[in-house]
C-alpha positions as CSV (number, residue, x, y, z in Angstrom):
1,M,14.4,8.4,-31.0
2,S,17.9,7.7,-32.0
3,Y,20.1,5.2,-30.2
4,E,23.5,3.5,-30.6
5,N,24.2,-0.3,-30.2
6,A,26.6,-0.1,-27.2
7,W,28.7,-3.3,-27.0
8,L,26.8,-4.7,-30.0
9,S,28.3,-2.2,-32.3
10,Y,30.1,-4.7,-34.6
11,H,33.5,-3.8,-36.1
12,K,34.7,-5.5,-39.3
13,R,37.4,-8.0,-38.6
14,K,40.1,-8.7,-41.2
15,G,42.1,-11.8,-41.5
16,V,42.2,-15.4,-42.4
17,E,38.8,-16.1,-41.0
18,T,37.1,-13.5,-43.2
19,G,36.9,-12.8,-46.8
20,G,33.3,-13.0,-47.9
21,G,31.4,-16.1,-48.9
22,V,28.5,-18.1,-47.4
23,M,28.4,-20.1,-44.2
24,G,25.8,-22.9,-44.0
25,L,23.8,-23.1,-40.8
26,F,21.8,-26.0,-39.6
27,S,19.3,-25.9,-36.7
28,N,17.3,-28.8,-35.4
29,T,14.8,-26.5,-33.5
30,H,12.8,-23.7,-35.0
31,G,11.1,-21.8,-32.2
32,S,11.0,-18.0,-31.9
33,V,14.1,-17.8,-29.6
34,A,16.0,-20.1,-31.9
35,E,15.1,-18.0,-34.9
36,T,16.3,-14.9,-32.9
37,A,19.6,-16.8,-32.5
38,V,20.0,-17.4,-36.2
39,A,19.1,-13.7,-36.9
40,E,21.7,-12.5,-34.5
41,L,24.4,-14.8,-36.0
42,T,23.4,-13.6,-39.5
43,L,23.8,-9.9,-38.5
44,A,27.1,-10.5,-36.8
45,F,28.6,-12.5,-39.6
46,E,27.6,-9.8,-42.1
47,E,29.1,-6.9,-40.0
48,I,32.1,-8.6,-38.5
49,L,33.3,-11.1,-41.1
50,E,31.5,-9.8,-44.2
51,M,30.0,-13.3,-44.7
52,Q,26.5,-14.5,-45.3
53,I,24.6,-17.1,-43.3
54,E,22.4,-19.6,-45.2
55,K,20.1,-22.1,-43.5
56,I,20.5,-25.6,-44.8
57,N,18.9,-28.9,-44.0
58,Q,21.9,-31.1,-43.9
59,P,24.1,-30.9,-40.7
60,E,27.0,-32.6,-42.4
61,N,27.3,-29.6,-44.8
62,A,26.9,-26.9,-42.3
63,G,29.7,-24.7,-40.9
64,I,27.5,-23.9,-37.9
65,C,25.1,-26.2,-36.1
66,L,22.6,-25.2,-33.5
67,I,21.6,-28.4,-31.7
68,S,18.8,-28.8,-29.1
69,D,19.8,-31.8,-27.0
70,E,18.3,-32.4,-23.6
71,T,20.6,-35.3,-22.7
72,K,23.8,-33.1,-22.2
73,G,22.9,-31.7,-18.8
74,L,22.9,-28.1,-20.0
75,G,19.4,-27.3,-19.0
76,E,17.2,-24.8,-20.8
77,E,19.8,-22.0,-20.5
78,G,23.2,-23.6,-20.5
79,Y,25.2,-24.0,-23.7
80,E,28.3,-25.8,-25.1
81,L,30.2,-24.1,-27.9
82,E,32.7,-26.2,-29.7
83,E,35.0,-25.9,-32.7
84,H,36.0,-29.1,-34.5
85,E,37.7,-29.4,-37.9
86,G,36.6,-26.0,-38.9
87,K,32.9,-26.4,-37.8
88,I,31.1,-24.7,-34.9
89,S,28.5,-26.5,-32.9
90,I,26.3,-24.8,-30.3
91,T,24.3,-27.1,-28.2
92,S,21.7,-26.5,-25.4
93,G,18.9,-28.3,-23.8
94,G,16.6,-25.3,-24.7
95,E,16.3,-22.5,-27.2
96,K,17.4,-19.8,-24.7
97,G,20.7,-21.6,-24.3
98,L,21.3,-21.6,-28.0
99,L,20.7,-17.9,-28.1
100,Y,23.2,-17.4,-25.2
101,G,25.6,-19.7,-27.1
102,C,25.3,-17.6,-30.2
103,F,26.0,-14.4,-28.4
104,A,29.0,-16.0,-26.8
105,F,30.3,-17.0,-30.2
106,I,29.7,-13.4,-31.3
107,R,31.5,-12.1,-28.3
108,E,34.5,-14.3,-29.0
109,M,34.6,-12.8,-32.6
110,Q,34.3,-9.3,-31.3
111,C,37.2,-9.8,-28.9
112,G,39.4,-11.2,-31.7
113,K,39.6,-14.7,-30.1
114,S,39.9,-17.8,-32.1
115,L,37.7,-20.8,-31.2
116,R,40.0,-23.2,-33.0
117,G,40.1,-26.4,-31.0
118,R,38.2,-24.9,-28.1
119,K,35.2,-26.1,-26.1
120,L,33.2,-23.7,-23.9
121,R,30.6,-25.1,-21.6
122,K,28.6,-22.6,-19.5
123,V,25.6,-23.2,-17.4
124,P,24.2,-20.1,-15.4
125,V,23.9,-20.8,-11.7
126,A,21.3,-18.0,-11.0
127,P,17.8,-19.0,-12.1
128,L,16.6,-15.4,-12.3
129,R,18.8,-12.7,-13.7
130,M,16.7,-9.5,-13.6
131,L,16.8,-5.8,-14.3
132,N,14.6,-3.6,-12.3
133,H,13.6,-0.3,-14.1
134,W,12.3,2.6,-12.1
135,D,10.5,4.2,-15.0
136,N,7.4,6.2,-14.6
137,M,4.4,6.5,-17.0
138,D,5.1,10.2,-17.6
139,G,8.5,9.3,-19.1
140,S,10.6,10.3,-16.1
141,I,12.8,7.7,-14.3
142,E,13.3,7.8,-10.5
143,R,17.0,7.8,-9.9
144,G,17.5,7.9,-13.7
145,Y,20.6,9.5,-15.0
146,A,20.6,8.8,-18.8
147,G,17.6,10.6,-20.1
148,E,13.9,9.7,-20.0
149,S,12.2,6.3,-20.3
150,F,12.1,4.4,-23.5
151,F,9.2,2.2,-22.1
152,F,6.8,5.0,-21.3
153,R,5.9,8.5,-22.5
154,E,2.9,10.8,-21.6
155,Q,1.1,7.9,-19.9
156,K,1.5,5.6,-22.9
157,V,3.4,2.3,-23.2
158,L,6.0,2.4,-25.9
159,V,6.7,-0.8,-28.0
160,N,9.0,0.0,-31.0
161,N,12.4,-0.7,-32.5
162,R,14.2,0.6,-29.5
163,T,12.4,-1.9,-27.3
164,R,13.8,-4.6,-29.5
165,A,17.3,-3.0,-29.3
166,Y,17.1,-3.1,-25.6
167,A,16.0,-6.7,-25.6
168,R,19.1,-7.5,-27.7
169,L,21.4,-5.9,-25.3
170,A,19.8,-7.5,-22.3
171,A,19.8,-11.0,-23.8
172,S,23.3,-10.7,-25.1
173,V,24.7,-10.7,-21.5
174,G,22.3,-13.3,-20.1
175,I,19.4,-11.2,-18.7
176,N,16.2,-13.3,-18.6
177,A,13.7,-11.1,-16.7
178,V,12.8,-7.4,-16.7
179,V,10.6,-5.2,-14.6
180,I,9.7,-2.2,-16.7
181,N,8.0,0.2,-14.2
182,N,9.0,1.9,-11.0
183,V,8.5,0.0,-7.7
184,N,6.8,3.2,-6.4
185,V,3.5,2.5,-8.3
186,K,1.3,5.5,-8.7
187,G,-1.3,6.9,-11.0
188,N,-1.7,5.3,-14.3
189,A,1.1,2.7,-13.4
190,T,-1.5,1.0,-11.2
191,K,-3.6,0.4,-14.4
192,L,-0.8,-1.6,-16.1
193,I,-2.6,-4.7,-14.9
194,D,-5.9,-3.4,-16.4
195,C,-7.3,-3.6,-19.9
196,Q,-6.3,-0.1,-20.7
197,Y,-2.7,-1.1,-21.5
198,E,-3.3,-4.8,-22.3
199,K,-2.4,-4.5,-26.1
200,E,0.9,-2.9,-25.5
201,I,1.9,-5.0,-22.5
202,R,1.1,-8.1,-24.6
203,Q,3.2,-6.8,-27.5
204,M,6.1,-6.2,-25.2
205,T,5.9,-9.5,-23.5
206,E,5.8,-11.3,-26.8
207,L,8.8,-9.3,-28.1
208,F,10.8,-9.9,-25.0
209,S,9.9,-13.6,-25.2
210,T,11.7,-13.9,-28.5
211,Y,14.9,-13.0,-26.7
212,G,14.2,-15.4,-23.7
213,I,13.1,-12.5,-21.4
214,K,10.2,-12.6,-19.1
215,L,8.4,-9.4,-18.5
216,Y,7.4,-8.5,-14.9
217,L,5.4,-5.6,-13.6
218,S,5.7,-3.6,-10.3
219,L,2.4,-3.8,-8.5
220,N,0.4,-1.4,-6.3
221,F,-0.7,-3.3,-3.2
222,A,-3.7,-0.9,-3.0
223,A,-4.9,-1.8,-6.4
224,P,-8.2,-3.4,-5.0
225,I,-9.1,0.1,-3.7
226,E,-7.9,2.2,-6.6
227,L,-9.1,-0.1,-9.4
228,G,-11.7,-2.4,-7.8
229,N,-13.6,0.2,-5.6
230,L,-13.2,-2.0,-2.6
231,E,-12.9,-0.4,0.8
232,S,-9.8,-2.3,1.8
233,A,-6.7,-4.0,0.5
234,D,-6.5,-6.3,3.6
235,P,-4.7,-9.5,2.4
236,C,-6.7,-11.6,4.7
237,D,-10.1,-10.3,3.6
238,G,-11.9,-12.7,1.3
239,A,-13.3,-10.1,-1.0
240,V,-9.7,-8.8,-1.6
241,K,-8.4,-12.3,-2.2
242,Q,-11.1,-12.9,-4.7
243,W,-10.6,-9.6,-6.5
244,W,-6.9,-10.5,-7.0
245,K,-7.7,-13.9,-8.2
246,E,-10.2,-12.7,-10.8
247,K,-7.8,-9.9,-11.9
248,M,-4.9,-12.4,-12.4
249,A,-7.2,-14.9,-14.2
250,V,-8.2,-12.2,-16.7
251,L,-4.6,-10.8,-17.1
252,Y,-3.0,-14.1,-17.6
253,S,-5.6,-15.3,-20.1
254,R,-4.7,-12.4,-22.2
255,I,-1.0,-12.2,-21.5
256,P,0.0,-15.8,-20.6
257,Q,3.8,-15.2,-20.9
258,L,3.9,-12.6,-18.0
259,G,6.5,-13.6,-15.5
260,G,5.0,-12.1,-12.4
261,F,5.2,-9.1,-10.2
262,L,7.6,-7.0,-8.1
263,V,6.1,-5.4,-4.9
264,K,7.3,-2.7,-2.6
265,A,5.0,-2.5,0.4
266,D,5.1,-0.7,3.8
267,S,8.1,1.3,2.8
268,E,8.6,5.1,2.2
269,G,4.9,5.7,2.0
270,R,3.8,2.7,-0.1
271,P,0.7,0.8,1.0
272,G,1.0,-2.7,2.4
273,P,-0.3,-5.2,4.8
274,F,0.9,-3.3,7.9
275,T,-2.2,-1.0,7.4
276,Y,-4.3,-3.9,8.4
277,G,-2.3,-5.4,11.1
278,R,-1.0,-8.1,8.7
279,S,2.5,-9.4,8.0
280,H,4.6,-9.2,4.8
281,A,4.0,-13.1,4.5
282,D,0.2,-12.5,4.6
283,G,0.6,-9.9,1.8
284,A,3.0,-11.8,-0.4
285,N,1.1,-15.1,0.0
286,M,-2.2,-13.6,-1.0
287,L,-0.6,-12.4,-4.2
288,A,1.2,-15.6,-4.7
289,E,-1.9,-17.7,-4.4
290,A,-3.5,-15.5,-7.2
291,V,-0.7,-16.0,-9.7
292,K,0.3,-19.6,-8.9
293,P,-2.1,-21.3,-11.4
294,Y,-0.3,-19.4,-14.2
295,G,3.3,-20.1,-13.1
296,G,3.6,-16.5,-11.9
297,R,6.1,-15.3,-9.3
298,I,5.8,-12.6,-6.5
299,I,9.1,-10.8,-5.8
300,W,8.7,-9.0,-2.5
301,R,11.2,-6.3,-1.6
302,C,12.8,-6.3,1.9
303,F,13.4,-2.5,1.8
304,V,11.2,-1.8,4.8
305,Y,12.2,0.7,7.5
306,N,10.9,3.5,9.7
307,C,11.3,6.7,7.7
308,Q,9.9,8.8,10.6
309,Q,12.9,8.3,12.8
310,D,13.8,10.8,15.6
311,W,17.5,11.8,15.2
312,R,17.7,12.0,19.0
313,D,17.0,8.3,19.4
314,K,20.3,6.4,19.5
315,K,18.7,3.0,19.7
316,T,16.4,3.0,16.7
317,D,18.6,1.9,13.8
318,R,17.5,1.9,10.2
319,A,20.2,-0.8,9.5
320,R,18.3,-3.3,11.7
321,S,15.0,-3.0,9.9
322,G,15.3,-5.6,7.2
323,Y,16.3,-8.3,9.6
324,D,13.9,-7.2,12.3
325,N,11.0,-7.3,9.9
326,F,11.7,-10.5,7.9
327,M,13.7,-12.9,10.0
328,P,10.6,-13.7,12.2
329,L,8.8,-14.7,9.0
330,D,11.4,-17.2,7.7
331,G,9.5,-20.3,6.4
332,Q,6.2,-18.6,6.1
333,F,6.4,-17.6,2.5
334,R,4.9,-19.6,-0.3
335,E,7.2,-21.4,-2.8
336,N,6.5,-18.8,-5.6
337,V,7.5,-15.8,-3.4
338,M,11.0,-14.5,-3.5
339,L,12.3,-12.0,-1.1
340,Q,14.5,-9.4,-2.9
341,I,17.1,-8.2,-0.5
342,K,19.4,-5.1,-1.0
343,N,23.1,-6.0,-0.8
344,G,23.5,-3.9,2.3
345,P,21.2,-3.0,5.2
346,M,20.9,0.7,4.2
347,D,20.6,2.0,0.6
348,F,23.3,1.2,-2.1
349,Q,26.1,3.1,-0.5
350,V,29.6,3.1,-1.8
351,R,30.5,0.7,1.0
352,E,28.1,-1.3,3.3
353,P,28.3,-4.6,5.1
354,V,26.3,-7.4,3.5
355,S,22.7,-7.7,4.8
356,P,22.5,-10.2,7.6
357,L,19.3,-11.5,6.0
358,F,21.7,-13.4,3.8
359,G,22.8,-16.4,6.0
360,G,20.0,-15.6,8.4
361,L,17.0,-16.8,6.3
362,E,17.1,-20.5,5.8
363,H,13.6,-21.4,4.5
364,T,12.8,-18.6,2.3
365,N,13.6,-17.9,-1.4
366,Q,16.0,-15.0,-1.8
367,M,17.2,-12.7,-4.4
368,L,20.1,-10.2,-4.2
369,E,19.3,-6.6,-5.2
370,V,22.2,-4.3,-6.4
371,Q,22.0,-1.0,-8.0
372,I,23.9,-0.1,-11.3
373,A,22.0,3.2,-11.5
374,Q,24.7,5.1,-9.5
375,E,22.3,6.9,-7.1
376,Y,25.0,7.2,-4.4
377,T,28.1,6.5,-6.6
378,G,28.3,9.4,-8.9
379,Q,24.9,9.3,-10.8
380,Q,26.6,8.4,-14.1
381,R,28.4,11.7,-14.1
382,H,31.3,10.1,-12.3
383,V,32.9,6.9,-13.6
384,C,32.5,4.1,-11.0
385,Y,32.8,0.6,-12.2
386,L,30.7,-1.4,-9.7
387,I,31.5,-5.1,-10.6
388,P,34.4,-5.4,-8.2
389,M,31.9,-4.4,-5.4
390,F,29.3,-6.9,-6.6
391,R,32.1,-9.6,-6.7
392,E,32.9,-8.9,-3.0
393,I,29.2,-9.1,-2.0
394,L,28.8,-12.5,-3.8
395,N,31.8,-13.9,-2.2
396,F,30.9,-12.8,1.4
397,H,30.9,-15.8,3.8
398,T,27.7,-15.8,6.0
399,H,28.7,-18.9,7.9
400,C,25.2,-20.2,7.8
401,V,26.4,-23.7,6.9
402,P,29.8,-25.4,7.0
403,E,30.2,-25.1,3.2
404,A,28.4,-23.3,0.5
405,D,27.8,-20.3,2.7
406,T,28.5,-17.4,0.5
407,V,25.8,-14.9,-0.8
408,R,26.4,-16.5,-4.2
409,D,25.6,-19.9,-2.9
410,I,22.5,-18.7,-1.3
411,I,21.0,-16.8,-4.2
412,T,21.7,-19.6,-6.7
413,G,20.1,-22.2,-4.5
414,R,23.2,-24.2,-3.7
415,T,22.9,-23.6,0.1
416,F,19.3,-24.5,0.8
417,G,18.3,-26.2,-2.4
418,Q,15.9,-23.4,-3.5
419,K,15.0,-23.0,-7.2
420,N,13.1,-19.6,-7.1
421,C,16.1,-17.3,-6.4
422,G,18.5,-15.1,-8.3
423,I,19.9,-11.6,-8.6
424,A,18.5,-8.2,-9.7
425,A,19.9,-4.9,-10.5
426,V,18.3,-1.4,-10.5
427,A,18.9,-0.5,-14.1
428,N,20.9,2.5,-15.4
429,T,19.4,3.0,-18.8
430,G,17.4,5.8,-20.4
431,D,16.7,7.2,-23.8
432,D,20.1,8.9,-24.2
433,D,21.8,7.8,-27.5
434,N,24.4,5.7,-25.6
435,W,21.7,4.2,-23.2
436,T,23.6,5.0,-20.0
437,G,24.5,8.7,-20.1
438,H,28.2,8.2,-19.3
439,D,29.6,5.9,-21.9
440,L,31.7,4.1,-19.4
441,A,28.7,3.4,-17.2
442,A,27.7,0.8,-19.9
443,A,30.4,-1.4,-18.4
444,N,28.1,-1.7,-15.3
445,L,25.1,-2.7,-17.4
446,Y,27.1,-5.2,-19.4
447,G,29.0,-6.4,-16.3
448,F,26.0,-7.1,-14.2
449,G,24.5,-9.3,-16.9
450,R,27.7,-11.2,-17.5
451,L,28.4,-11.6,-13.7
452,S,24.8,-12.8,-13.2
453,F,25.3,-15.4,-15.9
454,E,28.9,-16.5,-15.0
455,M,29.7,-15.7,-11.4
456,D,33.2,-17.0,-11.7
457,L,34.3,-14.2,-14.0
458,T,36.5,-11.7,-12.4
459,A,35.8,-7.9,-12.6
460,E,38.9,-7.6,-14.9
461,E,37.7,-10.3,-17.3
462,I,34.3,-8.7,-17.6
463,A,35.8,-5.3,-18.2
464,E,38.2,-6.6,-20.9
465,E,35.3,-8.3,-22.6
466,W,33.2,-5.1,-22.6
467,I,36.2,-3.0,-23.9
468,G,36.9,-5.5,-26.7
469,C,33.2,-5.5,-27.7
470,T,32.8,-1.8,-27.5
471,F,36.1,-0.3,-28.5
472,G,38.0,-3.1,-30.3
473,N,41.2,-4.9,-29.4
474,A,44.1,-2.4,-29.7
475,P,46.4,-3.2,-26.6
476,E,46.8,0.5,-25.7
477,I,43.0,1.1,-25.7
478,H,42.5,-2.0,-23.5
479,Q,45.2,-1.1,-21.0
480,K,44.0,2.5,-20.4
481,I,40.3,1.9,-20.3
482,L,40.8,-1.2,-18.0
483,S,43.0,0.9,-15.6
484,I,40.3,3.7,-15.6
485,L,37.6,1.2,-14.8
486,M,39.5,-0.7,-12.0
487,M,40.6,2.5,-10.4
488,S,37.3,4.2,-10.4
489,W,35.3,2.6,-7.4
490,P,38.3,2.9,-5.0
491,A,38.8,6.5,-6.2
492,Y,35.2,7.4,-5.7
493,E,35.2,5.9,-2.2
494,K,38.3,7.8,-1.3
495,Y,37.0,11.3,-2.0
496,T,33.5,10.8,-0.8
497,A,32.4,8.9,2.4
498,P,35.2,7.3,4.5
499,L,35.3,3.8,6.1
500,G,31.8,2.7,5.5
501,I,30.0,5.8,6.9
502,G,28.0,6.4,3.7
503,W,25.6,9.2,2.9
504,M,27.0,12.7,3.4
505,V,24.9,13.7,0.3
506,N,22.4,16.3,-0.4
507,P,18.9,15.2,0.6
508,N,16.3,14.1,-2.0
509,H,18.5,14.0,-5.2
510,H,21.5,12.5,-3.4
511,Y,24.1,14.2,-5.5
512,G,27.1,16.1,-4.2
513,P,28.6,16.5,-0.6
514,N,26.5,17.6,2.3
515,V,28.0,16.1,5.5
516,D,24.9,16.9,7.7
517,G,22.4,16.6,4.9
518,Y,20.6,13.7,6.6
519,E,22.1,14.0,10.1
520,Y,18.9,15.6,11.7
521,D,16.4,14.2,9.3
522,R,13.5,11.8,9.6
523,W,15.0,9.3,7.2
524,G,17.7,8.3,9.8
525,T,21.0,9.4,11.3
526,Y,24.2,8.3,9.6
527,H,27.4,9.6,11.1
528,R,26.9,11.2,14.6
529,A,30.1,13.2,14.3
530,D,31.1,15.5,17.1
531,H,34.4,17.2,18.2
532,K,35.8,13.9,19.5
533,G,35.0,11.3,16.8
534,I,32.7,9.9,14.3
535,G,30.6,6.8,13.6
536,V,27.5,5.0,14.6
537,E,27.9,2.5,17.4
538,R,26.2,-0.6,16.1
539,G,28.0,-3.0,18.5
540,S,26.6,-4.6,21.7
541,G,27.1,-1.2,23.4
542,G,25.0,0.5,20.8
543,T,22.1,-0.5,18.6
544,G,23.2,-4.1,18.6
545,Y,23.0,-4.4,14.8
546,A,26.3,-6.3,14.7
547,R,24.7,-9.2,16.6
548,Q,22.3,-9.9,13.8
549,Y,25.1,-11.7,11.9
550,R,26.1,-15.3,12.6
551,E,29.3,-16.0,14.3
552,P,32.2,-15.4,13.8
553,N,31.0,-12.4,11.8
554,A,29.0,-11.0,14.8
555,S,32.0,-10.9,17.0
556,V,34.3,-9.6,14.3
557,Y,32.0,-6.7,13.7
558,D,31.2,-6.1,17.3
559,N,34.9,-5.5,18.3
560,I,36.5,-2.3,17.2
561,E,39.9,-4.0,17.0
562,S,38.7,-6.8,14.7
563,C,36.2,-4.9,12.6
564,P,37.3,-4.6,8.9
565,E,38.6,-1.0,8.7
566,E,36.7,-0.4,5.4
567,L,33.5,-0.8,7.6
568,L,34.8,0.7,10.8
569,L,32.6,3.8,11.0
570,F,29.6,1.9,10.0
571,F,29.8,-0.3,13.1
572,H,31.6,2.0,15.6
573,Y,31.9,5.4,17.0
574,V,35.7,6.1,16.7
575,P,37.8,8.9,18.2
576,Y,39.7,11.0,15.7
577,D,43.0,10.1,17.2
578,Y,42.3,6.4,17.0
579,V,45.3,4.7,15.2
580,L,44.5,2.5,12.2
581,K,46.5,-0.5,11.1
582,S,48.3,1.7,8.7
583,G,49.7,3.7,11.6
584,K,47.7,6.7,10.6
585,T,45.1,8.3,12.9
586,L,41.5,8.2,11.8
587,I,41.5,11.9,11.0
588,Q,44.7,11.7,9.0
589,H,43.2,8.8,7.0
590,I,40.2,11.0,6.2
591,Y,42.5,13.8,5.0
592,D,44.9,11.6,3.0
593,T,42.2,9.5,1.2
594,H,40.3,12.5,0.1
595,F,43.4,14.1,-1.4
596,E,44.4,10.8,-3.0
597,G,41.0,10.3,-4.5
598,V,41.2,13.6,-6.3
599,Q,44.7,12.7,-7.6
600,D,43.3,9.3,-8.9
601,V,40.6,11.2,-10.8
602,D,43.2,13.4,-12.4
603,K,45.1,10.3,-13.6
604,I,41.9,8.8,-15.0
605,A,41.2,12.0,-17.0
606,E,44.8,12.0,-18.2
607,M,44.6,8.4,-19.3
608,W,41.4,9.2,-21.1
609,D,43.0,12.2,-22.9
610,G,45.6,9.8,-24.3
611,L,42.9,7.9,-26.2
612,E,42.0,10.8,-28.5
613,G,41.9,9.7,-32.1
614,R,41.9,6.0,-31.0
615,I,38.2,5.8,-30.4
616,P,35.1,7.4,-32.0
617,Q,35.4,11.2,-31.5
618,K,31.9,11.7,-30.2
619,V,32.5,9.0,-27.5
620,F,35.8,10.6,-26.6
621,E,34.3,14.0,-26.2
622,R,31.2,12.8,-24.2
623,V,33.5,11.0,-21.7
624,K,36.0,13.9,-21.6
625,S,33.2,16.3,-20.6
626,R,32.1,14.0,-17.9
627,L,35.6,13.5,-16.5
628,E,36.1,17.3,-16.5
629,H,33.1,17.5,-14.3
630,Q,34.3,14.7,-12.1
631,K,37.6,16.4,-11.6
632,N,36.0,19.6,-10.4
633,H,33.3,17.7,-8.3
634,S,35.8,15.4,-6.7
635,K,37.7,18.5,-5.4
636,E,34.4,19.8,-4.0
637,W,33.9,16.5,-2.2
638,R,37.5,16.6,-0.8
639,D,37.3,20.2,0.4
640,Q,33.9,20.0,2.0
641,I,34.6,16.6,3.8
642,N,38.1,17.6,4.9
643,T,37.1,21.1,6.1
644,Y,34.0,19.7,7.9
645,F,36.1,17.3,9.9
646,Y,38.9,19.8,10.5
647,R,36.5,22.2,12.0
648,K,34.9,19.5,14.1
649,S,38.2,18.1,15.5
650,M,40.5,21.0,15.1
651,I,43.3,18.6,14.4
652,P,45.5,19.9,11.5
653,D,46.7,17.8,8.5
654,E,50.1,16.5,9.2
655,K,51.2,17.2,5.6
656,K,50.0,20.8,5.9
657,R,47.9,20.8,2.7
658,R,45.3,23.4,2.4
659,I,42.1,22.7,4.2
660,Y,39.6,25.6,4.5
């Protein structure tokens, strides 16, 4: 199982700060995470500066000092990195902060930055920074686009050198929690909490812990039936409660460092409390009670909706489901329960409004869930840098309080004083050599971690860091790859689904254009296009979804004139001849953006071609191949979307371009 080191592929740096020799390192703490920090510094100094690190016992003689100091207000994970008179000190209130500080020091070296006279102080604002893997025990990955699982193969749990390499990558960008198995828990995955896989799960938990990472497992709500031979999984049944308590007592006695569990219930065929006439609070609290004695957490997904919808029904609205299901339960969940809420009310589309649960819920721990696996944004065959989208989501004002009302404020605990909160991403890794299939998709993995740790970073700053760590610091390389990344999300949006309408993809695998693929399907209805217009009316005259937001957002979305145009078709049915603020009609906007998107992809491919010989050839060729596919596929998107709406509206393109 071969693999590369992604952004931890160190390049030798020549100059005044190198030249061999030995650097003395002093540390006043010697736990397993601190030892990992020393090992990472040792490796980086050898490969970047060609210097050796030697641990010494006298801080006054050390060139680097790792200091655990609880009095500096840095907490367990914050760090202070300072250079003074040629010496580097890294200080934290805990070992994890020292590790993050060491990786920050390494990152500065990789990017060619001098620390002379500088002082960096960073304290992460999100308590939980998590990756959710949708890996299956047979080695497949649901919505996986980078090969097969490196956690599982043939119903076995894998713990090997690649597991450690993965932990290094995750910790280097600040990830502190990982769910290794699919939220759709079936077959042998249900047994991950049983003795059959105890040895391997314990090994992985211990390995992750040396990098400051807590291991979580996705849980099957029906486990008492499937593993315990009970007749019910009713969360209010005393026998079921006792079964879970006994199961968790045994599990935590053998794997005490386990972080907790992620649960998908009553959604898309997964079992849950609805079967027994119980609420999500009943189900989550029953599990929370079982894990509470061991410091465990229950992360309960809010992705719950009716997947048996009748397309003829214009009132039932999948977008309403999360709010309708969970708002009545606000304040009913135990303290160690966290609701994990997708960024939008639908399903990781290229453009969605922020879920109204953010700003609606006030007395419930909340986590934001985003997706870096590009299920609806090109499936890692198209380049689509998603950090600008995530920044927009985090900065969205919910108006739930006069100040500190953004999604970022809510999920970091600033708004309502919650401590069990954070951010999670559906991961984009697999066993491909480069981890993410498309080499440029690694910017999303890196970027999510960095953004979750430092939410003040801009998308450009994160991209520049990733480029420097991955490709070096030549200005031309930086300029071209940065331009490619920053163009990519707007370009993808242009040639796929316009103005927030979303979907328009082939059912099941979700790749490629199919305007009516889901339009008459049980999973929901998404565009309602006819010969006069397009869009789902979610204002007061339609499904009423817009009124789930607080004011003034509710009124802004409810009115077609004030609704942000990038979300216009999500909230409203709009005639094709409706004039946008640009002066264009809706139909002309659809035509123009789809042609523009293809042109943008051509520019991206041209910029990449200009990097031949400047970056490793195998990387150049891998990306070039994907961009050739993207060029062709973007044209397919353009032609199918434009042709569909021309045939619906019979309104010609003003610019007389070819539409079929």
